[in-house]
PDB file with SEQRES, HELIX, SHEET and CRYST1 records, atoms N, CA, C and O in Angstrom:
SEQRES   1 A   78  MET THR GLY TYR LEU VAL SER LEU LEU MET GLY LEU ALA          
SEQRES   2 A   78  VAL GLY GLY ALA TYR GLY LEU VAL GLN VAL ARG SER PRO          
SEQRES   3 A   78  ALA PRO PRO MET ILE ALA LEU VAL GLY LEU PHE GLY MET          
SEQRES   4 A   78  VAL LEU GLY GLN HIS ALA VAL ASP LEU ALA LYS HIS ARG          
SEQRES   5 A   78  PHE VAL ARG PRO ALA GLN THR SER LEU GLN SER ASP VAL          
SEQRES   6 A   78  ASP GLY ASP HIS ALA SER LEU ARG PRO GLY HIS THR GLU          
HELIX    1 AA1 THR A    2  VAL A   21  1                                  20    
HELIX    2 AA2 PRO A   29  PHE A   53  1                                  25    
HELIX    3 AA3 SER A   60  ASP A   66  1                                   7    
HELIX    4 AA4 ALA A   70  LEU A   72  5                                   3    
CRYST1    1.000    1.000    1.000  90.00  90.00  90.00 P 1           1          
ATOM      1  N   MET A   1      -8.939  -4.472  -4.108  1.00  0.00           N  
ATOM      2  CA  MET A   1      -9.668  -4.457  -5.384  1.00  0.00           C  
ATOM      3  C   MET A   1     -10.120  -3.016  -5.701  1.00  0.00           C  
ATOM      4  O   MET A   1     -10.075  -2.609  -6.862  1.00  0.00           O  
ATOM      5  N   THR A   2     -10.537  -2.268  -4.728  1.00  0.00           N  
ATOM      6  CA  THR A   2     -10.962  -0.862  -4.950  1.00  0.00           C  
ATOM      7  C   THR A   2      -9.842  -0.050  -5.592  1.00  0.00           C  
ATOM      8  O   THR A   2     -10.069   0.732  -6.516  1.00  0.00           O  
ATOM      9  N   GLY A   3      -8.605  -0.258  -5.070  1.00  0.00           N  
ATOM     10  CA  GLY A   3      -7.467   0.468  -5.570  1.00  0.00           C  
ATOM     11  C   GLY A   3      -7.284   0.278  -7.081  1.00  0.00           C  
ATOM     12  O   GLY A   3      -7.011   1.218  -7.828  1.00  0.00           O  
ATOM     13  N   TYR A   4      -7.454  -1.028  -7.503  1.00  0.00           N  
ATOM     14  CA  TYR A   4      -7.356  -1.230  -8.948  1.00  0.00           C  
ATOM     15  C   TYR A   4      -8.367  -0.612  -9.753  1.00  0.00           C  
ATOM     16  O   TYR A   4      -8.079  -0.102 -10.836  1.00  0.00           O  
ATOM     17  N   LEU A   5      -9.631  -0.623  -9.256  1.00  0.00           N  
ATOM     18  CA  LEU A   5     -10.686   0.017  -9.993  1.00  0.00           C  
ATOM     19  C   LEU A   5     -10.521   1.510 -10.100  1.00  0.00           C  
ATOM     20  O   LEU A   5     -10.780   2.099 -11.149  1.00  0.00           O  
ATOM     21  N   VAL A   6     -10.097   2.116  -9.034  1.00  0.00           N  
ATOM     22  CA  VAL A   6      -9.852   3.548  -9.010  1.00  0.00           C  
ATOM     23  C   VAL A   6      -8.739   3.869 -10.010  1.00  0.00           C  
ATOM     24  O   VAL A   6      -8.865   4.800 -10.805  1.00  0.00           O  
ATOM     25  N   SER A   7      -7.660   3.104  -9.969  1.00  0.00           N  
ATOM     26  CA  SER A   7      -6.544   3.339 -10.827  1.00  0.00           C  
ATOM     27  C   SER A   7      -6.930   3.186 -12.321  1.00  0.00           C  
ATOM     28  O   SER A   7      -6.527   3.984 -13.167  1.00  0.00           O  
ATOM     29  N   LEU A   8      -7.729   2.128 -12.613  1.00  0.00           N  
ATOM     30  CA  LEU A   8      -8.231   1.948 -13.961  1.00  0.00           C  
ATOM     31  C   LEU A   8      -9.118   3.160 -14.470  1.00  0.00           C  
ATOM     32  O   LEU A   8      -8.962   3.671 -15.579  1.00  0.00           O  
ATOM     33  N   LEU A   9     -10.068   3.565 -13.540  1.00  0.00           N  
ATOM     34  CA  LEU A   9     -10.936   4.693 -13.841  1.00  0.00           C  
ATOM     35  C   LEU A   9     -10.103   5.969 -14.117  1.00  0.00           C  
ATOM     36  O   LEU A   9     -10.365   6.689 -15.080  1.00  0.00           O  
ATOM     37  N   MET A  10      -9.088   6.238 -13.247  1.00  0.00           N  
ATOM     38  CA  MET A  10      -8.324   7.436 -13.340  1.00  0.00           C  
ATOM     39  C   MET A  10      -7.476   7.415 -14.692  1.00  0.00           C  
ATOM     40  O   MET A  10      -7.308   8.432 -15.365  1.00  0.00           O  
ATOM     41  N   GLY A  11      -6.988   6.235 -15.008  1.00  0.00           N  
ATOM     42  CA  GLY A  11      -6.243   6.097 -16.307  1.00  0.00           C  
ATOM     43  C   GLY A  11      -7.069   6.313 -17.478  1.00  0.00           C  
ATOM     44  O   GLY A  11      -6.626   6.879 -18.477  1.00  0.00           O  
ATOM     45  N   LEU A  12      -8.325   5.855 -17.379  1.00  0.00           N  
ATOM     46  CA  LEU A  12      -9.345   6.100 -18.515  1.00  0.00           C  
ATOM     47  C   LEU A  12      -9.642   7.503 -18.532  1.00  0.00           C  
ATOM     48  O   LEU A  12      -9.744   8.034 -19.637  1.00  0.00           O  
ATOM     49  N   ALA A  13      -9.805   8.215 -17.466  1.00  0.00           N  
ATOM     50  CA  ALA A  13     -10.109   9.664 -17.433  1.00  0.00           C  
ATOM     51  C   ALA A  13      -8.956  10.414 -18.005  1.00  0.00           C  
ATOM     52  O   ALA A  13      -9.192  11.274 -18.854  1.00  0.00           O  
ATOM     53  N   VAL A  14      -7.719  10.173 -17.622  1.00  0.00           N  
ATOM     54  CA  VAL A  14      -6.606  10.945 -18.210  1.00  0.00           C  
ATOM     55  C   VAL A  14      -6.483  10.591 -19.665  1.00  0.00           C  
ATOM     56  O   VAL A  14      -6.243  11.494 -20.467  1.00  0.00           O  
ATOM     57  N   GLY A  15      -6.626   9.361 -20.067  1.00  0.00           N  
ATOM     58  CA  GLY A  15      -6.577   8.973 -21.524  1.00  0.00           C  
ATOM     59  C   GLY A  15      -7.632   9.728 -22.275  1.00  0.00           C  
ATOM     60  O   GLY A  15      -7.356  10.235 -23.363  1.00  0.00           O  
ATOM     61  N   GLY A  16      -8.887   9.833 -21.721  1.00  0.00           N  
ATOM     62  CA  GLY A  16      -9.866  10.593 -22.382  1.00  0.00           C  
ATOM     63  C   GLY A  16      -9.554  12.052 -22.501  1.00  0.00           C  
ATOM     64  O   GLY A  16      -9.848  12.684 -23.516  1.00  0.00           O  
ATOM     65  N   ALA A  17      -8.970  12.578 -21.487  1.00  0.00           N  
ATOM     66  CA  ALA A  17      -8.622  14.004 -21.509  1.00  0.00           C  
ATOM     67  C   ALA A  17      -7.544  14.276 -22.535  1.00  0.00           C  
ATOM     68  O   ALA A  17      -7.573  15.284 -23.240  1.00  0.00           O  
ATOM     69  N   TYR A  18      -6.570  13.341 -22.607  1.00  0.00           N  
ATOM     70  CA  TYR A  18      -5.492  13.482 -23.642  1.00  0.00           C  
ATOM     71  C   TYR A  18      -6.179  13.436 -25.097  1.00  0.00           C  
ATOM     72  O   TYR A  18      -5.840  14.212 -25.990  1.00  0.00           O  
ATOM     73  N   GLY A  19      -7.106  12.526 -25.244  1.00  0.00           N  
ATOM     74  CA  GLY A  19      -7.830  12.397 -26.453  1.00  0.00           C  
ATOM     75  C   GLY A  19      -8.606  13.624 -26.845  1.00  0.00           C  
ATOM     76  O   GLY A  19      -8.641  14.012 -28.012  1.00  0.00           O  
ATOM     77  N   LEU A  20      -9.209  14.212 -25.889  1.00  0.00           N  
ATOM     78  CA  LEU A  20     -10.083  15.455 -26.160  1.00  0.00           C  
ATOM     79  C   LEU A  20      -9.275  16.621 -26.584  1.00  0.00           C  
ATOM     80  O   LEU A  20      -9.685  17.377 -27.465  1.00  0.00           O  
ATOM     81  N   VAL A  21      -8.108  16.795 -25.970  1.00  0.00           N  
ATOM     82  CA  VAL A  21      -7.267  17.944 -26.346  1.00  0.00           C  
ATOM     83  C   VAL A  21      -6.237  17.530 -27.440  1.00  0.00           C  
ATOM     84  O   VAL A  21      -5.401  18.353 -27.815  1.00  0.00           O  
ATOM     85  N   GLN A  22      -6.276  16.338 -27.934  1.00  0.00           N  
ATOM     86  CA  GLN A  22      -5.503  15.824 -28.978  1.00  0.00           C  
ATOM     87  C   GLN A  22      -4.040  15.984 -28.646  1.00  0.00           C  
ATOM     88  O   GLN A  22      -3.285  16.599 -29.401  1.00  0.00           O  
ATOM     89  N   VAL A  23      -3.644  15.437 -27.529  1.00  0.00           N  
ATOM     90  CA  VAL A  23      -2.307  15.408 -27.034  1.00  0.00           C  
ATOM     91  C   VAL A  23      -1.862  13.980 -26.890  1.00  0.00           C  
ATOM     92  O   VAL A  23      -2.603  13.175 -26.326  1.00  0.00           O  
ATOM     93  N   ARG A  24      -0.709  13.629 -27.361  1.00  0.00           N  
ATOM     94  CA  ARG A  24      -0.230  12.264 -27.258  1.00  0.00           C  
ATOM     95  C   ARG A  24       0.376  12.021 -25.875  1.00  0.00           C  
ATOM     96  O   ARG A  24       0.836  12.948 -25.208  1.00  0.00           O  
ATOM     97  N   SER A  25       0.365  10.817 -25.483  1.00  0.00           N  
ATOM     98  CA  SER A  25       0.949  10.535 -24.095  1.00  0.00           C  
ATOM     99  C   SER A  25       2.327  10.943 -24.073  1.00  0.00           C  
ATOM    100  O   SER A  25       3.027  10.843 -25.081  1.00  0.00           O  
ATOM    101  N   PRO A  26       2.793  11.434 -22.897  1.00  0.00           N  
ATOM    102  CA  PRO A  26       4.153  11.972 -22.794  1.00  0.00           C  
ATOM    103  C   PRO A  26       5.291  10.880 -22.955  1.00  0.00           C  
ATOM    104  O   PRO A  26       6.454  11.206 -23.191  1.00  0.00           O  
ATOM    105  N   ALA A  27       4.923   9.693 -22.828  1.00  0.00           N  
ATOM    106  CA  ALA A  27       5.903   8.628 -22.976  1.00  0.00           C  
ATOM    107  C   ALA A  27       5.394   7.531 -23.900  1.00  0.00           C  
ATOM    108  O   ALA A  27       4.193   7.261 -23.889  1.00  0.00           O  
ATOM    109  N   PRO A  28       6.218   6.898 -24.682  1.00  0.00           N  
ATOM    110  CA  PRO A  28       5.748   5.734 -25.517  1.00  0.00           C  
ATOM    111  C   PRO A  28       5.220   4.672 -24.596  1.00  0.00           C  
ATOM    112  O   PRO A  28       5.745   4.488 -23.498  1.00  0.00           O  
ATOM    113  N   PRO A  29       4.163   3.946 -25.027  1.00  0.00           N  
ATOM    114  CA  PRO A  29       3.507   2.956 -24.162  1.00  0.00           C  
ATOM    115  C   PRO A  29       4.462   2.019 -23.471  1.00  0.00           C  
ATOM    116  O   PRO A  29       4.343   1.790 -22.267  1.00  0.00           O  
ATOM    117  N   MET A  30       5.437   1.454 -24.230  1.00  0.00           N  
ATOM    118  CA  MET A  30       6.254   0.436 -23.551  1.00  0.00           C  
ATOM    119  C   MET A  30       7.111   1.093 -22.484  1.00  0.00           C  
ATOM    120  O   MET A  30       7.301   0.470 -21.440  1.00  0.00           O  
ATOM    121  N   ILE A  31       7.648   2.305 -22.653  1.00  0.00           N  
ATOM    122  CA  ILE A  31       8.417   3.029 -21.682  1.00  0.00           C  
ATOM    123  C   ILE A  31       7.563   3.238 -20.454  1.00  0.00           C  
ATOM    124  O   ILE A  31       8.017   3.017 -19.331  1.00  0.00           O  
ATOM    125  N   ALA A  32       6.256   3.687 -20.671  1.00  0.00           N  
ATOM    126  CA  ALA A  32       5.467   3.996 -19.550  1.00  0.00           C  
ATOM    127  C   ALA A  32       5.142   2.709 -18.767  1.00  0.00           C  
ATOM    128  O   ALA A  32       5.129   2.755 -17.537  1.00  0.00           O  
ATOM    129  N   LEU A  33       4.886   1.593 -19.407  1.00  0.00           N  
ATOM    130  CA  LEU A  33       4.678   0.394 -18.711  1.00  0.00           C  
ATOM    131  C   LEU A  33       5.819  -0.112 -17.925  1.00  0.00           C  
ATOM    132  O   LEU A  33       5.637  -0.637 -16.827  1.00  0.00           O  
ATOM    133  N   VAL A  34       7.059   0.036 -18.478  1.00  0.00           N  
ATOM    134  CA  VAL A  34       8.331  -0.299 -17.720  1.00  0.00           C  
ATOM    135  C   VAL A  34       8.405   0.606 -16.468  1.00  0.00           C  
ATOM    136  O   VAL A  34       8.748   0.163 -15.372  1.00  0.00           O  
ATOM    137  N   GLY A  35       8.085   1.831 -16.674  1.00  0.00           N  
ATOM    138  CA  GLY A  35       8.242   2.772 -15.534  1.00  0.00           C  
ATOM    139  C   GLY A  35       7.210   2.398 -14.391  1.00  0.00           C  
ATOM    140  O   GLY A  35       7.537   2.389 -13.204  1.00  0.00           O  
ATOM    141  N   LEU A  36       6.028   2.111 -14.811  1.00  0.00           N  
ATOM    142  CA  LEU A  36       4.999   1.766 -13.888  1.00  0.00           C  
ATOM    143  C   LEU A  36       5.417   0.442 -13.149  1.00  0.00           C  
ATOM    144  O   LEU A  36       5.237   0.339 -11.936  1.00  0.00           O  
ATOM    145  N   PHE A  37       5.949  -0.521 -13.856  1.00  0.00           N  
ATOM    146  CA  PHE A  37       6.481  -1.727 -13.284  1.00  0.00           C  
ATOM    147  C   PHE A  37       7.529  -1.465 -12.231  1.00  0.00           C  
ATOM    148  O   PHE A  37       7.542  -2.064 -11.155  1.00  0.00           O  
ATOM    149  N   GLY A  38       8.431  -0.523 -12.592  1.00  0.00           N  
ATOM    150  CA  GLY A  38       9.487  -0.134 -11.679  1.00  0.00           C  
ATOM    151  C   GLY A  38       8.914   0.446 -10.389  1.00  0.00           C  
ATOM    152  O   GLY A  38       9.368   0.144  -9.285  1.00  0.00           O  
ATOM    153  N   MET A  39       7.878   1.308 -10.574  1.00  0.00           N  
ATOM    154  CA  MET A  39       7.205   1.884  -9.392  1.00  0.00           C  
ATOM    155  C   MET A  39       6.632   0.767  -8.492  1.00  0.00           C  
ATOM    156  O   MET A  39       6.831   0.751  -7.277  1.00  0.00           O  
ATOM    157  N   VAL A  40       5.961  -0.103  -9.105  1.00  0.00           N  
ATOM    158  CA  VAL A  40       5.309  -1.225  -8.309  1.00  0.00           C  
ATOM    159  C   VAL A  40       6.365  -2.057  -7.648  1.00  0.00           C  
ATOM    160  O   VAL A  40       6.164  -2.395  -6.482  1.00  0.00           O  
ATOM    161  N   LEU A  41       7.441  -2.419  -8.236  1.00  0.00           N  
ATOM    162  CA  LEU A  41       8.603  -3.107  -7.639  1.00  0.00           C  
ATOM    163  C   LEU A  41       9.152  -2.295  -6.494  1.00  0.00           C  
ATOM    164  O   LEU A  41       9.364  -2.853  -5.417  1.00  0.00           O  
ATOM    165  N   GLY A  42       9.399  -0.985  -6.663  1.00  0.00           N  
ATOM    166  CA  GLY A  42       9.893  -0.203  -5.642  1.00  0.00           C  
ATOM    167  C   GLY A  42       9.058  -0.104  -4.425  1.00  0.00           C  
ATOM    168  O   GLY A  42       9.556  -0.173  -3.302  1.00  0.00           O  
ATOM    169  N   GLN A  43       7.760   0.060  -4.642  1.00  0.00           N  
ATOM    170  CA  GLN A  43       6.757   0.039  -3.523  1.00  0.00           C  
ATOM    171  C   GLN A  43       6.766  -1.274  -2.757  1.00  0.00           C  
ATOM    172  O   GLN A  43       6.730  -1.260  -1.527  1.00  0.00           O  
ATOM    173  N   HIS A  44       6.813  -2.395  -3.440  1.00  0.00           N  
ATOM    174  CA  HIS A  44       6.886  -3.699  -2.791  1.00  0.00           C  
ATOM    175  C   HIS A  44       8.173  -3.850  -2.072  1.00  0.00           C  
ATOM    176  O   HIS A  44       8.163  -4.384  -0.963  1.00  0.00           O  
ATOM    177  N   ALA A  45       9.274  -3.433  -2.594  1.00  0.00           N  
ATOM    178  CA  ALA A  45      10.587  -3.552  -1.980  1.00  0.00           C  
ATOM    179  C   ALA A  45      10.601  -2.756  -0.656  1.00  0.00           C  
ATOM    180  O   ALA A  45      11.174  -3.224   0.328  1.00  0.00           O  
ATOM    181  N   VAL A  46       9.978  -1.562  -0.617  1.00  0.00           N  
ATOM    182  CA  VAL A  46       9.850  -0.804   0.649  1.00  0.00           C  
ATOM    183  C   VAL A  46       9.032  -1.541   1.687  1.00  0.00           C  
ATOM    184  O   VAL A  46       9.446  -1.735   2.830  1.00  0.00           O  
ATOM    185  N   ASP A  47       7.844  -1.946   1.236  1.00  0.00           N  
ATOM    186  CA  ASP A  47       6.975  -2.689   2.085  1.00  0.00           C  
ATOM    187  C   ASP A  47       7.654  -3.945   2.649  1.00  0.00           C  
ATOM    188  O   ASP A  47       7.473  -4.242   3.831  1.00  0.00           O  
ATOM    189  N   LEU A  48       8.390  -4.658   1.888  1.00  0.00           N  
ATOM    190  CA  LEU A  48       9.063  -5.846   2.367  1.00  0.00           C  
ATOM    191  C   LEU A  48      10.211  -5.465   3.344  1.00  0.00           C  
ATOM    192  O   LEU A  48      10.407  -6.112   4.373  1.00  0.00           O  
ATOM    193  N   ALA A  49      10.941  -4.422   2.995  1.00  0.00           N  
ATOM    194  CA  ALA A  49      12.046  -3.990   4.008  1.00  0.00           C  
ATOM    195  C   ALA A  49      11.362  -3.562   5.325  1.00  0.00           C  
ATOM    196  O   ALA A  49      11.846  -3.927   6.397  1.00  0.00           O  
ATOM    197  N   LYS A  50      10.168  -2.742   5.272  1.00  0.00           N  
ATOM    198  CA  LYS A  50       9.590  -2.435   6.493  1.00  0.00           C  
ATOM    199  C   LYS A  50       9.123  -3.643   7.356  1.00  0.00           C  
ATOM    200  O   LYS A  50       9.287  -3.682   8.575  1.00  0.00           O  
ATOM    201  N   HIS A  51       8.556  -4.578   6.662  1.00  0.00           N  
ATOM    202  CA  HIS A  51       8.048  -5.737   7.309  1.00  0.00           C  
ATOM    203  C   HIS A  51       9.222  -6.617   7.943  1.00  0.00           C  
ATOM    204  O   HIS A  51       9.106  -7.209   9.016  1.00  0.00           O  
ATOM    205  N   ARG A  52      10.316  -6.628   7.181  1.00  0.00           N  
ATOM    206  CA  ARG A  52      11.416  -7.480   7.621  1.00  0.00           C  
ATOM    207  C   ARG A  52      12.305  -6.820   8.673  1.00  0.00           C  
ATOM    208  O   ARG A  52      12.814  -7.522   9.547  1.00  0.00           O  
ATOM    209  N   PHE A  53      12.526  -5.430   8.628  1.00  0.00           N  
ATOM    210  CA  PHE A  53      13.468  -4.831   9.467  1.00  0.00           C  
ATOM    211  C   PHE A  53      12.896  -3.981  10.589  1.00  0.00           C  
ATOM    212  O   PHE A  53      13.562  -3.766  11.602  1.00  0.00           O  
ATOM    213  N   VAL A  54      11.734  -3.518  10.432  1.00  0.00           N  
ATOM    214  CA  VAL A  54      11.093  -2.609  11.442  1.00  0.00           C  
ATOM    215  C   VAL A  54      10.180  -3.407  12.295  1.00  0.00           C  
ATOM    216  O   VAL A  54       9.266  -4.049  11.776  1.00  0.00           O  
ATOM    217  N   ARG A  55      10.383  -3.402  13.610  1.00  0.00           N  
ATOM    218  CA  ARG A  55       9.503  -4.095  14.588  1.00  0.00           C  
ATOM    219  C   ARG A  55       8.202  -3.237  14.710  1.00  0.00           C  
ATOM    220  O   ARG A  55       8.218  -2.007  14.756  1.00  0.00           O  
ATOM    221  N   PRO A  56       7.153  -3.951  14.754  1.00  0.00           N  
ATOM    222  CA  PRO A  56       5.763  -3.200  14.933  1.00  0.00           C  
ATOM    223  C   PRO A  56       5.744  -2.502  16.272  1.00  0.00           C  
ATOM    224  O   PRO A  56       6.306  -3.015  17.240  1.00  0.00           O  
ATOM    225  N   ALA A  57       5.114  -1.347  16.353  1.00  0.00           N  
ATOM    226  CA  ALA A  57       4.953  -0.696  17.586  1.00  0.00           C  
ATOM    227  C   ALA A  57       4.114  -1.448  18.543  1.00  0.00           C  
ATOM    228  O   ALA A  57       3.128  -2.040  18.104  1.00  0.00           O  
ATOM    229  N   GLN A  58       4.391  -1.489  19.774  1.00  0.00           N  
ATOM    230  CA  GLN A  58       3.676  -2.178  20.792  1.00  0.00           C  
ATOM    231  C   GLN A  58       2.796  -1.144  21.568  1.00  0.00           C  
ATOM    232  O   GLN A  58       3.314  -0.183  22.136  1.00  0.00           O  
ATOM    233  N   THR A  59       1.520  -1.360  21.572  1.00  0.00           N  
ATOM    234  CA  THR A  59       0.631  -0.447  22.245  1.00  0.00           C  
ATOM    235  C   THR A  59       0.588  -0.684  23.763  1.00  0.00           C  
ATOM    236  O   THR A  59       0.941  -1.775  24.212  1.00  0.00           O  
ATOM    237  N   SER A  60       0.191   0.246  24.515  1.00  0.00           N  
ATOM    238  CA  SER A  60       0.193  -0.014  25.985  1.00  0.00           C  
ATOM    239  C   SER A  60      -0.772  -1.135  26.333  1.00  0.00           C  
ATOM    240  O   SER A  60      -0.532  -1.846  27.309  1.00  0.00           O  
ATOM    241  N   LEU A  61      -1.815  -1.322  25.610  1.00  0.00           N  
ATOM    242  CA  LEU A  61      -2.784  -2.407  25.868  1.00  0.00           C  
ATOM    243  C   LEU A  61      -2.116  -3.782  25.714  1.00  0.00           C  
ATOM    244  O   LEU A  61      -2.348  -4.694  26.508  1.00  0.00           O  
ATOM    245  N   GLN A  62      -1.290  -3.906  24.679  1.00  0.00           N  
ATOM    246  CA  GLN A  62      -0.627  -5.150  24.415  1.00  0.00           C  
ATOM    247  C   GLN A  62       0.400  -5.403  25.526  1.00  0.00           C  
ATOM    248  O   GLN A  62       0.573  -6.541  25.961  1.00  0.00           O  
ATOM    249  N   SER A  63       1.089  -4.334  25.988  1.00  0.00           N  
ATOM    250  CA  SER A  63       2.030  -4.610  27.083  1.00  0.00           C  
ATOM    251  C   SER A  63       1.314  -4.948  28.382  1.00  0.00           C  
ATOM    252  O   SER A  63       1.824  -5.751  29.163  1.00  0.00           O  
ATOM    253  N   ASP A  64       0.174  -4.376  28.635  1.00  0.00           N  
ATOM    254  CA  ASP A  64      -0.544  -4.685  29.822  1.00  0.00           C  
ATOM    255  C   ASP A  64      -1.054  -6.158  29.750  1.00  0.00           C  
ATOM    256  O   ASP A  64      -0.953  -6.896  30.730  1.00  0.00           O  
ATOM    257  N   VAL A  65      -1.576  -6.550  28.633  1.00  0.00           N  
ATOM    258  CA  VAL A  65      -2.053  -7.967  28.576  1.00  0.00           C  
ATOM    259  C   VAL A  65      -0.820  -8.975  28.583  1.00  0.00           C  
ATOM    260  O   VAL A  65      -0.899 -10.030  29.213  1.00  0.00           O  
ATOM    261  N   ASP A  66       0.229  -8.653  27.925  1.00  0.00           N  
ATOM    262  CA  ASP A  66       1.350  -9.541  27.851  1.00  0.00           C  
ATOM    263  C   ASP A  66       2.239  -9.426  29.086  1.00  0.00           C  
ATOM    264  O   ASP A  66       3.048 -10.322  29.331  1.00  0.00           O  
ATOM    265  N   GLY A  67       2.123  -8.400  29.839  1.00  0.00           N  
ATOM    266  CA  GLY A  67       3.073  -8.173  30.961  1.00  0.00           C  
ATOM    267  C   GLY A  67       2.461  -8.524  32.294  1.00  0.00           C  
ATOM    268  O   GLY A  67       1.913  -9.611  32.480  1.00  0.00           O  
ATOM    269  N   ASP A  68       2.560  -7.594  33.216  1.00  0.00           N  
ATOM    270  CA  ASP A  68       2.188  -7.772  34.542  1.00  0.00           C  
ATOM    271  C   ASP A  68       0.762  -7.933  34.895  1.00  0.00           C  
ATOM    272  O   ASP A  68       0.439  -8.471  35.954  1.00  0.00           O  
ATOM    273  N   HIS A  69      -0.143  -7.464  34.005  1.00  0.00           N  
ATOM    274  CA  HIS A  69      -1.590  -7.452  34.247  1.00  0.00           C  
ATOM    275  C   HIS A  69      -2.261  -8.725  33.648  1.00  0.00           C  
ATOM    276  O   HIS A  69      -3.135  -8.611  32.789  1.00  0.00           O  
ATOM    277  N   ALA A  70      -1.854  -9.916  34.100  1.00  0.00           N  
ATOM    278  CA  ALA A  70      -2.424 -11.124  33.606  1.00  0.00           C  
ATOM    279  C   ALA A  70      -3.923 -11.223  33.834  1.00  0.00           C  
ATOM    280  O   ALA A  70      -4.612 -11.944  33.112  1.00  0.00           O  
ATOM    281  N   SER A  71      -4.442 -10.500  34.841  1.00  0.00           N  
ATOM    282  CA  SER A  71      -5.893 -10.566  35.152  1.00  0.00           C  
ATOM    283  C   SER A  71      -6.705  -9.936  34.124  1.00  0.00           C  
ATOM    284  O   SER A  71      -7.924 -10.110  34.104  1.00  0.00           O  
ATOM    285  N   LEU A  72      -6.085  -9.192  33.243  1.00  0.00           N  
ATOM    286  CA  LEU A  72      -6.874  -8.527  32.098  1.00  0.00           C  
ATOM    287  C   LEU A  72      -7.165  -9.520  30.949  1.00  0.00           C  
ATOM    288  O   LEU A  72      -7.921  -9.211  30.027  1.00  0.00           O  
ATOM    289  N   ARG A  73      -6.574 -10.671  31.021  1.00  0.00           N  
ATOM    290  CA  ARG A  73      -6.706 -11.668  29.927  1.00  0.00           C  
ATOM    291  C   ARG A  73      -8.081 -12.208  29.969  1.00  0.00           C  
ATOM    292  O   ARG A  73      -8.611 -12.428  31.058  1.00  0.00           O  
ATOM    293  N   PRO A  74      -8.723 -12.445  28.802  1.00  0.00           N  
ATOM    294  CA  PRO A  74     -10.099 -13.011  28.841  1.00  0.00           C  
ATOM    295  C   PRO A  74     -10.049 -14.430  29.402  1.00  0.00           C  
ATOM    296  O   PRO A  74      -9.156 -15.214  29.080  1.00  0.00           O  
ATOM    297  N   GLY A  75     -11.041 -14.742  30.256  1.00  0.00           N  
ATOM    298  CA  GLY A  75     -11.121 -16.037  30.832  1.00  0.00           C  
ATOM    299  C   GLY A  75     -10.178 -16.280  32.000  1.00  0.00           C  
ATOM    300  O   GLY A  75     -10.057 -17.402  32.491  1.00  0.00           O  
ATOM    301  N   HIS A  76      -9.521 -15.234  32.431  1.00  0.00           N  
ATOM    302  CA  HIS A  76      -8.487 -15.497  33.530  1.00  0.00           C  
ATOM    303  C   HIS A  76      -9.317 -15.533  34.891  1.00  0.00           C  
ATOM    304  O   HIS A  76     -10.184 -14.698  35.151  1.00  0.00           O  
ATOM    305  N   THR A  77      -8.995 -16.490  35.656  1.00  0.00           N  
ATOM    306  CA  THR A  77      -9.628 -16.723  36.877  1.00  0.00           C  
ATOM    307  C   THR A  77      -8.555 -16.793  37.944  1.00  0.00           C  
ATOM    308  O   THR A  77      -7.482 -17.344  37.699  1.00  0.00           O  
ATOM    309  N   GLU A  78      -8.816 -16.245  39.127  1.00  0.00           N  
ATOM    310  CA  GLU A  78      -7.828 -16.280  40.200  1.00  0.00           C  
ATOM    311  C   GLU A  78      -8.028 -17.412  41.112  1.00  0.00           C  
ATOM    312  O   GLU A  78      -7.271 -17.574  42.069  1.00  0.00           O  
TER     313      GLU A  78                                                      
END                                                                             
């Protein structure tokens, strides 16, 4: 939620700056929205590909708990 708020505030700030110096937006509104939509789709596609094809890194603590050191598991009794 914070990211959306920061994005909205930055957009308002840039729009205000454009208004103060009387400069029009560099792209027509519809083209800008389509470009932003493409950026969002590209970001989600990369995140999806990473999630699907890249295995998460295993830390040494995970390998200790999952591997030979069963005594490290909580509640383990011998």
